[in-house]
C-alpha positions as CSV (number, residue, x, y, z in Angstrom):
1,X,36.3,50.6,20.1
2,X,36.3,47.6,17.7
3,X,36.9,48.5,14.1
4,X,33.9,47.8,11.8
5,X,34.7,45.3,9.1
6,X,32.9,45.7,5.8
7,X,32.7,42.0,4.9
8,X,31.3,42.3,1.4
9,X,34.0,44.9,0.6
10,X,37.0,42.9,1.9
11,X,35.8,39.4,0.8
12,X,38.1,38.0,-1.9
13,X,40.0,41.3,-2.0
14,X,43.3,39.4,-1.9
15,X,42.3,37.0,-4.6
16,X,42.8,37.2,-8.4
17,X,39.4,35.9,-9.0
18,X,37.1,35.9,-12.0
19,X,35.7,39.4,-11.2
20,X,39.2,40.8,-10.9
21,X,40.3,39.1,-14.1
22,X,37.3,40.5,-16.0
23,X,38.3,44.0,-14.9
24,X,42.0,43.7,-15.8
25,X,42.0,41.5,-18.9
26,X,40.8,42.3,-22.4
27,X,37.6,40.6,-23.4
28,X,39.2,38.2,-25.9
29,X,41.8,37.1,-23.3
30,X,39.2,36.7,-20.6
31,X,37.0,34.7,-23.0
32,X,39.9,32.5,-24.0
33,X,40.7,31.7,-20.4
34,X,37.0,30.9,-19.7
35,X,36.9,28.6,-22.7
36,X,40.0,26.7,-21.5
37,X,38.4,26.3,-18.1
38,X,35.1,25.1,-19.5
39,X,36.7,22.7,-22.0
40,X,39.6,21.5,-19.8
41,X,42.1,22.4,-22.5
42,X,45.7,23.8,-22.0
43,X,46.2,27.6,-21.8
44,X,48.2,28.8,-24.9
45,X,51.2,31.0,-24.1
46,X,49.7,33.9,-26.0
47,X,46.8,33.9,-23.5
48,X,49.0,33.2,-20.5
49,X,51.3,36.2,-21.1
50,X,48.7,39.0,-20.6
51,X,47.2,37.1,-17.7
52,X,50.6,36.9,-16.1
53,X,51.2,40.6,-16.6
54,X,47.8,41.6,-15.2
55,X,48.3,39.2,-12.3
56,X,51.7,40.7,-11.5
57,X,50.5,44.3,-11.6
58,X,47.6,43.5,-9.4
59,X,49.8,41.6,-6.9
60,X,52.3,44.5,-6.7
61,X,49.5,46.9,-6.0
62,X,48.7,44.6,-3.1
63,X,52.2,44.8,-1.7
64,X,53.7,41.6,-3.3
65,X,57.3,41.5,-4.2
66,X,57.5,37.7,-4.8
67,X,55.6,34.9,-6.4
68,X,55.4,31.3,-5.5
69,X,54.0,28.2,-7.1
70,X,51.9,26.8,-4.2
71,X,51.5,23.1,-4.3
72,X,50.4,20.1,-2.2
73,X,53.1,17.4,-2.0
74,X,52.4,14.1,-0.4
75,X,53.3,15.4,3.0
76,X,49.7,16.3,3.6
77,X,50.5,20.0,3.9
78,X,51.5,22.6,1.4
79,X,54.9,23.7,0.0
80,X,56.1,26.9,-1.6
81,X,59.4,28.4,-3.0
82,X,59.4,32.2,-3.4
83,X,61.0,34.1,-6.3
84,X,61.0,37.9,-6.6
85,X,59.6,39.7,-9.6
86,X,62.9,41.6,-10.1
87,X,64.8,41.5,-13.3
88,X,68.0,43.4,-14.0
89,X,68.1,46.2,-16.6
90,X,71.8,46.2,-17.2
91,X,72.4,49.6,-15.7
92,X,72.4,48.6,-12.0
93,X,68.6,48.9,-11.7
94,X,65.8,46.4,-11.8
95,X,62.3,46.2,-13.2
96,X,59.4,44.0,-12.1
97,X,58.6,41.2,-14.6
98,X,56.5,38.1,-14.6
99,X,56.0,36.0,-17.8
100,X,53.4,33.7,-19.0
101,X,56.0,30.9,-19.0
102,X,56.7,31.6,-15.3
103,X,53.0,31.5,-14.6
104,X,52.3,28.2,-16.3
105,X,55.2,26.2,-15.2
106,X,57.9,26.3,-12.5
107,X,60.7,24.0,-11.4
108,X,61.3,23.0,-7.8
109,X,63.8,20.7,-6.1
110,X,61.7,17.7,-5.5
111,X,64.3,15.4,-3.9
112,X,63.3,16.0,-0.3
113,X,59.5,15.4,-0.8
114,X,58.0,12.0,-0.3
115,X,57.8,10.1,-3.5
116,X,57.2,6.4,-2.4
117,X,59.9,5.1,-4.8
118,X,58.7,6.9,-7.9
119,X,62.1,8.4,-8.4
120,X,65.7,7.9,-7.2
121,X,67.1,10.3,-4.6
122,X,69.6,11.8,-7.0
123,X,66.8,12.7,-9.5
124,X,65.9,16.1,-8.0
125,X,63.7,17.8,-10.5
126,X,60.1,18.4,-9.8
127,X,57.8,20.6,-11.8
128,X,54.8,22.7,-10.9
129,X,52.0,23.5,-13.4
130,X,49.4,26.3,-12.8
131,X,45.9,25.1,-12.0
132,X,43.9,27.8,-13.7
133,X,40.7,26.5,-12.1
134,X,41.9,27.6,-8.7
135,X,42.4,31.4,-8.1
136,X,45.8,32.9,-7.3
137,X,46.0,35.1,-4.2
138,X,48.3,37.5,-2.3
139,X,49.5,36.7,1.2
140,X,52.5,37.8,3.3
141,X,54.0,39.8,0.4
142,X,53.9,37.0,-2.2
143,X,51.6,36.1,-5.1
144,X,50.5,32.5,-4.5
145,X,49.7,30.5,-7.6
146,X,48.0,27.1,-6.9
147,X,49.7,24.4,-8.9
148,X,50.1,20.7,-9.6
149,X,53.4,19.0,-8.8
150,X,54.9,16.3,-10.9
151,X,58.2,14.5,-11.6
152,X,60.6,14.9,-14.6
153,X,59.0,11.7,-16.0
154,X,55.5,13.0,-15.5
155,X,54.3,11.1,-12.4
156,X,52.0,13.0,-10.0
157,X,53.9,13.8,-6.8
158,X,51.0,15.7,-5.2
159,X,47.4,15.5,-4.0
160,X,45.9,18.0,-6.4
161,X,46.6,16.2,-9.7
162,X,44.7,13.0,-8.9
163,X,41.9,15.1,-7.4
164,X,41.5,16.9,-10.6
165,X,41.5,13.6,-12.5
166,X,38.8,12.2,-10.2
167,X,36.6,15.4,-10.7
168,X,36.7,14.9,-14.4
169,X,35.9,11.3,-14.2
170,X,32.9,11.6,-11.9
171,X,31.6,14.5,-14.0
172,X,31.8,12.4,-17.2
173,X,29.9,9.4,-15.8
174,X,27.3,11.7,-14.1
175,X,26.5,13.4,-17.3
176,X,26.0,10.0,-19.0
177,X,23.4,9.2,-16.4
178,X,21.7,12.6,-16.7
179,X,21.4,12.2,-20.5
180,X,19.4,9.1,-19.9
181,X,16.9,11.2,-17.9
182,X,16.6,13.6,-20.7
183,X,18.9,16.3,-19.4
184,X,20.7,17.7,-22.4
185,X,21.7,21.0,-20.8
186,X,24.1,19.9,-18.1
187,X,27.7,19.9,-19.4
188,X,29.5,19.2,-16.2
189,X,28.9,17.8,-12.7
190,X,31.2,19.0,-9.9
191,X,31.6,17.4,-6.5
192,X,30.9,20.0,-3.7
193,X,32.5,19.8,-0.3
194,X,32.2,21.6,3.0
195,X,35.0,20.6,5.5
196,X,34.3,21.4,9.1
197,X,37.6,21.9,10.9
198,X,38.1,21.2,14.6
199,X,41.2,22.5,16.5
200,X,42.6,23.2,20.0
201,X,44.1,26.5,21.2
202,X,46.8,26.6,23.9
203,X,48.9,29.4,25.4
204,X,52.2,29.6,23.7
205,X,54.3,29.7,26.9
206,X,52.7,26.5,28.3
207,X,53.0,24.7,24.9
208,X,56.7,25.6,24.8
209,X,57.3,23.8,28.1
210,X,56.0,20.5,26.8
211,X,58.5,18.5,24.7
212,X,55.8,16.1,23.6
213,X,53.6,18.9,22.2
214,X,56.5,20.5,20.4
215,X,57.8,17.3,18.8
216,X,54.6,15.3,18.2
217,X,51.6,17.7,18.4
218,X,50.0,15.7,21.3
219,X,50.6,15.0,25.0
220,X,52.3,11.7,25.5
221,X,51.9,12.0,29.2
222,X,49.3,13.6,31.4
223,X,47.3,12.5,34.5
224,X,43.6,13.3,34.3
225,X,42.5,16.6,35.8
226,X,39.8,16.9,38.4
227,X,37.5,18.3,35.7
228,X,37.4,17.4,32.0
229,X,34.3,17.8,29.8
230,X,31.9,16.0,32.1
231,X,29.7,19.1,32.5
232,X,29.4,19.8,28.8
233,X,29.8,23.4,29.7
234,X,32.3,24.3,27.0
235,X,30.2,23.0,24.0
236,X,28.6,26.0,22.3
237,X,29.5,28.1,25.4
238,X,30.4,31.7,25.6
239,X,33.7,32.3,23.7
240,X,36.5,33.7,25.8
241,X,37.7,37.2,24.8
242,X,41.2,36.0,24.0
243,X,39.8,33.2,21.7
244,X,37.2,35.6,20.3
245,X,39.9,38.0,19.3
246,X,41.8,35.2,17.5
247,X,38.6,34.1,15.7
248,X,37.8,37.6,14.6
249,X,41.3,38.0,13.2
250,X,41.1,34.6,11.5
251,X,37.8,35.2,9.9
252,X,39.0,38.5,8.4
253,X,42.1,36.9,7.0
254,X,40.1,34.0,5.5
255,X,37.5,36.3,4.0
256,X,40.2,38.4,2.3
257,X,41.4,35.2,0.7
258,X,37.9,34.4,-0.5
259,X,37.4,31.5,1.9
260,X,33.8,31.1,3.0
261,X,34.3,30.9,6.7
262,X,30.8,30.7,8.1
263,X,30.5,29.2,11.6
264,X,32.7,29.4,14.7
265,X,31.9,27.9,18.1
266,X,33.4,26.1,21.1
267,X,33.5,22.4,20.7
268,X,32.9,19.7,23.3
269,X,36.4,19.6,25.0
270,X,38.0,22.4,26.9
271,X,40.1,24.6,24.6
272,X,38.6,23.0,21.5
273,X,36.8,25.0,18.8
274,X,35.4,24.5,15.3
275,X,35.3,26.5,12.0
276,X,32.8,25.5,9.3
277,X,32.9,26.9,5.8
278,X,30.1,27.2,3.2
279,X,30.2,24.4,0.6
280,X,32.1,25.0,-2.6
281,X,33.6,22.9,-5.4
282,X,35.9,20.2,-4.1
283,X,39.1,21.6,-5.7
284,X,38.6,25.0,-4.1
285,X,37.5,23.3,-0.8
286,X,40.8,21.3,-0.7
287,X,42.9,24.4,-1.4
288,X,40.8,26.4,1.2
289,X,41.2,23.8,3.9
290,X,44.9,23.8,3.5
291,X,45.0,27.6,3.8
292,X,42.6,27.5,6.8
293,X,44.9,25.2,8.7
294,X,48.0,27.3,7.8
295,X,46.2,30.5,8.6
296,X,45.0,29.1,12.0
297,X,48.5,28.4,13.0
298,X,50.0,31.7,12.0
299,X,47.1,33.7,13.4
300,X,47.3,31.9,16.7
301,X,51.0,32.8,17.0
302,X,50.0,36.5,16.7
303,X,47.7,36.1,19.7
304,X,50.4,34.2,21.8
305,X,48.5,31.0,21.2
306,X,49.3,27.7,19.5
307,X,46.8,25.9,17.3
308,X,46.9,22.2,17.7
309,X,45.5,20.1,14.8
310,X,46.4,16.7,16.1
311,X,43.6,14.2,16.2
312,X,44.1,13.4,19.9
313,X,46.1,16.0,21.8
314,X,44.8,15.0,25.2
315,X,43.7,11.7,26.6
316,X,40.4,11.5,28.3
317,X,38.7,14.2,26.3
318,X,37.4,14.4,22.7
319,X,39.9,14.6,19.9
320,X,39.6,16.7,16.7
321,X,38.1,15.5,13.4
322,X,37.2,17.1,10.1
323,X,33.7,16.4,8.8
324,X,33.7,16.2,5.0
325,X,30.3,17.0,3.6
326,X,30.2,15.7,0.0
327,X,27.6,16.0,-2.8
328,X,27.3,16.3,-6.5
329,X,26.1,19.5,-8.2
330,X,25.4,20.2,-11.9
331,X,26.9,23.3,-13.6
332,X,23.5,24.9,-13.2
333,X,23.5,24.4,-9.4
334,X,21.2,21.4,-9.0
335,X,22.2,19.0,-6.2
336,X,21.9,15.4,-7.5
337,X,21.6,14.2,-3.9
338,X,18.6,16.5,-3.2
339,X,15.3,14.5,-3.0
340,X,12.7,15.9,-5.4
341,X,9.0,16.5,-5.6
342,X,8.4,14.7,-8.9
343,X,8.8,11.1,-10.0
344,X,11.5,12.1,-12.4
345,X,13.5,13.9,-9.7
346,X,13.0,11.1,-7.2
347,X,14.0,8.4,-9.7
348,X,17.2,10.3,-10.5
349,X,17.9,10.8,-6.8
350,X,17.4,7.2,-5.9
351,X,19.6,6.0,-8.7
352,X,22.5,8.3,-7.5
353,X,21.8,7.1,-3.9
354,X,22.0,3.5,-5.0
355,X,25.3,4.1,-6.8
356,X,26.7,5.7,-3.6
357,X,25.5,2.8,-1.4
358,X,26.9,0.2,-3.8
359,X,30.3,2.0,-4.1
360,X,30.8,2.4,-0.4
361,X,29.9,-1.2,0.2
362,X,32.3,-2.5,-2.5
363,X,35.2,-0.1,-1.6
364,X,34.8,0.2,2.1
365,X,38.4,-0.7,2.7
366,X,39.6,2.0,0.3
367,X,37.6,4.6,2.1
368,X,38.9,3.5,5.5
369,X,42.5,3.7,4.2
370,X,42.0,7.3,3.1
371,X,41.6,8.3,6.8
372,X,44.2,5.9,8.2
373,X,46.8,8.0,10.0
374,X,48.7,7.5,13.3
375,X,47.0,10.4,14.9
376,X,43.5,9.1,13.9
377,X,44.2,5.7,15.5
378,X,43.7,7.4,18.9
379,X,40.3,8.9,17.9
380,X,38.4,6.5,15.7
381,X,36.1,4.2,17.7
382,X,36.1,6.4,20.8
383,X,32.9,8.0,22.0
384,X,33.7,11.1,20.1
385,X,34.2,9.8,16.5
386,X,32.8,7.1,14.3
387,X,34.0,3.5,14.6
388,X,36.5,2.1,12.3
389,X,33.8,0.0,10.6
390,X,32.4,1.8,7.5
391,X,28.6,2.1,7.3
392,X,26.0,4.5,5.9
393,X,23.2,6.1,7.9
394,X,20.1,7.0,5.8
395,X,17.4,7.6,8.3
396,X,13.9,6.1,8.8
397,X,12.2,7.5,5.7
398,X,14.8,6.6,3.2
399,X,15.1,3.1,4.7
400,X,11.3,2.7,4.4
401,X,11.4,3.8,0.7
402,X,14.3,1.4,0.0
403,X,12.4,-1.4,1.7
404,X,9.3,-0.8,-0.3
405,X,11.3,-0.8,-3.6
406,X,13.2,-4.0,-2.8
407,X,10.1,-5.9,-1.4
408,X,7.4,-4.3,-3.6
409,X,5.5,-3.3,-0.5
410,X,3.2,-0.2,0.1
411,X,4.8,3.1,1.0
412,X,2.2,5.8,1.6
413,X,1.3,5.6,-2.1
414,X,-2.4,6.5,-2.7
415,X,-2.5,5.1,-6.2
416,X,-0.9,1.7,-6.1
417,X,0.3,-0.8,-3.5
418,X,3.7,-1.5,-5.1
419,X,6.2,1.3,-5.6
420,X,7.9,1.3,-9.0
421,X,10.4,3.9,-9.8
422,X,9.6,6.1,-12.8
423,X,6.0,4.8,-12.9
424,X,4.3,5.6,-9.6
425,X,3.8,9.0,-8.2
426,X,6.2,8.8,-5.2
427,X,5.3,11.2,-2.4
428,X,7.9,14.0,-2.1
429,X,10.9,12.8,-0.1
430,X,11.4,15.3,2.6
431,X,14.8,16.6,3.9
432,X,15.9,16.1,7.5
433,X,13.1,13.7,8.6
434,X,15.5,11.9,10.9
435,X,17.8,13.0,13.7
436,X,21.6,12.9,13.0
437,X,23.5,9.8,13.9
438,X,26.8,11.0,15.3
439,X,28.2,7.5,15.5
440,X,27.9,6.9,11.7
441,X,31.0,7.2,9.5
442,X,28.9,8.2,6.5
443,X,25.6,9.9,7.3
444,X,23.1,11.2,4.8
445,X,22.0,14.7,6.0
446,X,19.3,15.8,3.6
447,X,21.2,16.5,0.4
448,X,24.8,15.4,1.1
449,X,26.8,12.7,2.8
450,X,28.8,13.7,5.9
451,X,32.0,11.6,6.0
452,X,33.0,12.0,9.6
453,X,36.1,9.8,9.9
454,X,38.7,12.3,8.7
455,X,41.3,13.4,11.2
456,X,41.7,17.1,11.9
457,X,45.3,17.4,10.6
458,X,44.7,15.4,7.4
459,X,44.3,16.7,3.9
460,X,40.8,16.2,2.6
461,X,42.1,15.4,-0.9
462,X,42.5,11.6,-0.5
463,X,39.0,10.9,0.9
464,X,37.4,13.0,-1.8
465,X,39.5,11.4,-4.6
466,X,38.1,8.1,-3.3
467,X,34.5,9.3,-3.1
468,X,34.7,10.8,-6.6
469,X,36.3,7.7,-8.1
470,X,33.9,5.2,-6.4
471,X,30.9,7.2,-7.6
472,X,32.3,7.4,-11.1
473,X,32.8,3.6,-11.2
474,X,29.2,2.8,-10.1
475,X,27.6,5.4,-12.4
476,X,29.6,4.0,-15.3
477,X,28.2,0.5,-14.5
478,X,24.7,1.8,-14.2
479,X,25.0,3.8,-17.5
480,X,26.2,0.6,-19.3
481,X,23.1,-1.2,-18.2
482,X,20.6,1.6,-18.8
483,X,21.9,2.7,-22.2
484,X,21.2,-0.8,-23.5
485,X,17.7,-1.1,-21.9
486,X,14.7,-1.6,-24.2
487,X,12.4,-0.4,-21.4
488,X,14.1,2.3,-19.4
489,X,11.6,2.6,-16.6
490,X,11.6,-1.2,-16.0
491,X,15.4,-1.4,-16.2
492,X,15.8,1.5,-13.8
493,X,13.4,0.1,-11.2
494,X,15.1,-3.4,-11.4
495,X,18.6,-1.9,-11.2
496,X,17.8,0.2,-8.2
497,X,15.9,-2.5,-6.4
498,X,18.7,-5.1,-7.0
499,X,21.4,-2.7,-5.9
500,X,19.7,-1.9,-2.6
501,X,19.0,-5.5,-2.0
502,X,22.6,-6.7,-2.7
503,X,24.3,-3.9,-0.7
504,X,21.9,-3.3,2.1
505,X,24.5,-4.7,4.6
506,X,26.4,-1.3,4.5
507,X,23.3,0.6,5.8
508,X,23.1,0.9,9.5
509,X,21.2,3.4,11.6
510,X,21.9,2.2,15.1
511,X,24.6,2.9,17.7
512,X,28.0,2.5,16.0
513,X,29.8,2.5,19.4
514,X,28.0,-0.6,20.7
515,X,29.7,-4.0,21.0
516,X,26.6,-5.5,19.4
517,X,27.3,-3.6,16.2
518,X,30.8,-5.0,16.0
519,X,29.4,-8.5,16.2
520,X,26.6,-7.6,13.7
521,X,29.0,-6.0,11.3
522,X,31.2,-9.1,11.3
523,X,28.1,-11.2,10.7
524,X,27.3,-8.9,7.7
525,X,30.7,-9.4,6.3
526,X,31.8,-5.8,6.8
527,X,35.5,-5.2,7.5
528,X,36.8,-3.8,10.8
529,X,40.3,-2.2,10.5
530,X,40.9,-0.4,13.8
531,X,44.4,0.8,13.1
532,X,46.6,2.2,10.3
533,X,48.9,-0.8,10.4
534,X,45.9,-3.1,9.7
535,X,44.4,-0.8,7.1
536,X,47.3,-0.2,4.8
537,X,47.8,-3.7,3.3
538,X,44.3,-3.5,1.9
539,X,45.0,-0.1,0.2
540,X,46.9,-1.8,-2.6
541,X,44.5,-4.7,-3.1
542,X,44.1,-5.8,-6.7
543,X,40.5,-4.4,-6.6
544,X,41.6,-1.0,-5.6
545,X,44.5,-0.8,-8.0
546,X,42.1,-1.9,-10.8
547,X,39.6,0.8,-9.8
548,X,42.0,3.8,-9.8
549,X,44.0,2.7,-12.9
550,X,41.0,1.9,-15.0
551,X,39.6,5.4,-14.4
552,X,42.9,7.1,-14.9
553,X,43.1,8.5,-11.4
554,X,46.5,7.0,-10.7
555,X,49.0,4.9,-12.6
556,X,49.8,1.7,-10.6
557,X,53.3,3.1,-9.6
558,X,51.7,6.3,-8.5
559,X,49.1,4.4,-6.4
560,X,51.7,2.1,-4.9
561,X,53.9,5.1,-4.1
562,X,51.0,6.6,-2.0
563,X,50.9,3.3,0.0
564,X,54.6,3.4,0.6
565,X,54.4,7.0,1.8
566,X,51.5,6.4,4.2
567,X,53.3,3.3,5.6
568,X,56.5,5.3,6.1
569,X,54.7,8.2,7.7
570,X,53.0,5.9,10.2
571,X,56.3,4.2,11.1
572,X,58.1,7.5,11.5
573,X,55.4,9.1,13.6
574,X,55.2,6.3,16.1
575,X,59.0,6.1,16.2
576,X,59.3,9.8,17.0
577,X,56.6,9.5,19.7
578,X,58.3,6.5,21.3
579,X,61.7,8.2,21.3
580,X,60.1,11.4,22.7
581,X,58.5,9.4,25.5
582,X,61.8,7.8,26.4
583,X,63.5,11.2,26.4
584,X,60.9,12.8,28.6
585,X,60.7,9.9,31.0
586,X,64.5,9.7,31.5
587,X,65.3,13.4,31.6
588,X,62.2,14.9,33.2
589,X,59.8,12.4,34.9
590,X,62.3,10.0,36.6
591,X,64.4,12.9,38.1
592,X,61.3,14.7,39.3
593,X,59.8,11.6,41.0
594,X,63.2,10.7,42.5
595,X,63.7,14.2,43.9
596,X,60.3,14.2,45.5
597,X,60.8,10.7,46.9
598,X,64.2,11.7,48.3
599,X,62.7,14.7,50.1
600,X,59.9,12.5,51.5
601,X,62.6,10.0,52.7
602,X,64.4,12.8,54.5
603,X,61.1,13.9,56.1
604,X,60.4,10.3,57.0
605,X,63.9,10.0,58.6
606,X,63.5,13.1,60.7
607,X,59.9,12.2,61.8
608,X,61.0,8.7,62.8
609,X,63.8,10.3,64.9
610,X,61.2,12.3,66.7
611,X,58.8,9.3,67.0
612,X,56.3,11.4,65.1
613,X,53.6,9.9,62.9
614,X,54.8,9.5,59.4
615,X,52.2,7.2,57.7
616,X,51.6,9.7,54.8
617,X,55.3,9.9,53.9
618,X,55.8,6.2,54.3
619,X,52.8,5.3,52.0
620,X,53.8,7.9,49.4
621,X,57.4,6.8,49.4
622,X,56.3,3.2,48.8
623,X,53.8,4.2,46.0
624,X,56.4,6.5,44.3
625,X,59.2,3.9,44.6
626,X,57.1,1.1,43.2
627,X,56.0,3.2,40.2
628,X,59.4,4.7,39.6
629,X,60.8,1.2,39.4
630,X,58.0,0.2,37.1
631,X,58.6,3.3,35.0
632,X,62.3,2.4,34.7
633,X,61.4,-1.1,33.5
634,X,58.9,0.4,31.1
635,X,61.5,2.7,29.6
636,X,63.8,-0.2,29.0
637,X,61.1,-2.2,27.4
638,X,60.2,0.7,25.1
639,X,63.9,1.2,24.2
640,X,64.2,-2.5,23.3
641,X,61.0,-2.3,21.2
642,X,62.4,0.7,19.3
643,X,65.7,-0.9,18.8
644,X,64.4,-4.1,17.2
645,X,62.2,-2.6,14.4
646,X,62.4,-4.8,11.3
647,X,63.8,-3.2,8.2
648,X,60.8,-4.2,6.0
649,X,58.3,-1.3,6.2
650,X,55.2,-3.4,6.3
651,X,56.7,-5.7,9.0
652,X,57.9,-2.5,10.8
653,X,54.3,-1.1,10.9
654,X,53.0,-4.3,12.6
655,X,56.0,-4.1,15.0
656,X,55.2,-0.5,15.9
657,X,51.5,-1.4,16.3
658,X,52.0,-4.7,18.3
659,X,55.0,-3.9,20.4
660,X,55.9,-0.2,20.4
661,X,52.4,1.3,20.9
662,X,51.6,-1.1,23.8
663,X,54.9,-0.3,25.5
664,X,54.2,3.4,25.2
665,X,50.7,2.9,26.7
666,X,52.2,1.0,29.7
667,X,54.9,3.5,30.3
668,X,52.3,6.3,30.3
669,X,50.2,4.5,33.0
670,X,53.1,4.6,35.5
671,X,54.2,8.1,34.5
672,X,50.7,9.4,35.0
673,X,50.5,7.7,38.5
674,X,53.7,9.5,39.4
675,X,52.3,12.8,38.2
676,X,49.1,12.4,40.2
677,X,51.1,11.7,43.4
678,X,54.1,14.1,43.0
679,X,54.0,17.6,44.5
680,X,53.3,20.2,41.7
681,X,56.4,22.2,42.4
682,X,58.5,19.1,41.5
683,X,56.7,18.3,38.2
684,X,58.7,19.4,35.2
685,X,56.0,20.5,32.8
686,X,52.5,21.9,32.7
687,X,49.7,19.5,33.7
688,X,46.4,18.9,32.0
689,X,44.8,21.3,34.5
690,X,47.3,24.0,33.5
691,X,46.8,23.4,29.7
692,X,43.1,23.0,29.5
693,X,41.9,25.6,32.0
694,X,44.4,28.4,31.5
């Protein structure tokens, strides 16, 4: 009989959240902490000390013996170093201690983390600083303290620090705009995010037999099985018991960590699934998504499964993405992208919408770069994910409103023919009046924008840093204009109308997969950057550097360091994949095909001796021999491409894209033909049929 879970009781039970702090701290310490959070000021040591003591006592009660400063280096995953609470008493015994100083700041060896040239290899110090806006939690016997990570000289070495900077910046500029609309109560505007996470589950024993899965996270070889996802019978289908047990366990672990795991279902491809959380503030959402990915992997192992987060683990079926649903909320809970029922609400909504449209149009390359990753190159543009061309989907009703504003034409307005923002009584703008466009990279879905280009394995920090910063830039420009206006309503109308007119090219509601759209996008002047190698040079364009430095999100060295890290990661990933292909082809595929061919030749010899029909053996031997020779040539071409990579990282990325990747694709063609025509007993690793339909 299944154990009944009391969800409200266990939710957040392993988190040192605000409710727990209120119970365990004195009122003056709790109020001081709240004041620091509200004002964005540093926490004094005299406040940190009692918080640390209370946090330690609570964690020990939860079974913790260690603490760790949990941070997000530029690897895209998290890092942790665990220290015990023990402190010697001098008589051969220990006591459990944890100080405010240890809570606020830690030191970690930062030499082995990517830094993009920010520091020399011999400069090993890296520091962690507590992020008091993100709750600590207990997991696996340790107290986890979310922290920022920075160098000895103060440069941000992580993804959290620039995210926090971007949150402050978009809040500041949003509040400026709200003041112009008479809102004197809002003190802070916070980006809200819900990140839907797709993933694959495979049996651990089958996974262990595939070198490509173990080393690269995806299958580099694999003939297409007789069945894939053609029947759409997996999508939203009945969840298998083994997977359901995993999902139940996963939900319980996430709920204990205060993570708002809401939805679970089968996705479109065999063995593919999705988890969707409830929206929360972007800082918590980024922390939560990292913990979701980590917990998925550990939980899968408990159930003798392996969780794959690669963007394209299997050819021929859908890959995995991560839909980043982004909006802006006031501190009182008002969604600034929610259409309203009054002229005031609609005017505000249309201004924020115009800022978003303008920002995406002007910084489309920056947004594209934030999702540029070797794994995502296999997914973007396929009929399962948005194209590499950035565009915004708004739907019929919003497009009609924009057209009426720009052209001064009638829009269902009973009082006047021409629609003027802030003057006319605009009919209520309804939510969800248009069907979703699954081919759009950025789709407006009623009160938020769904950024659908993220890869499943990627951190959501970089895309949200870009969205926050772009929005801050456009709102700042709008505020500069409107604050000086003599007639606010007229200036507002003209600003919105001019913005939509000048940036309408980024709005597209049609089929993003079509060839016609590629041609139309080029005619509109939109960029098309299909691969990571083509994307990354645009990342450090003067325009992008000016944007992030002017708003204080990155220093120029910090920003250039990210570019160097992304470039190096792409090169290393493709290099590892290429070398893995060579290794598998030489040591597994060639010998298997040769053994089968040799046995066929022996059968052919004996049949010929008996004057028996041997057309099947003869044809198979010819087919296998031709593809074995072709595979051998392909291996040598790939080896040569891998051996001639230029030293310069940028040149190397083009070499990998132009020479190594095509050589890998050609090698796979002949290997997959051999797999499809070799007896199963000879084949050295599990096939797609084995993996996807276990």
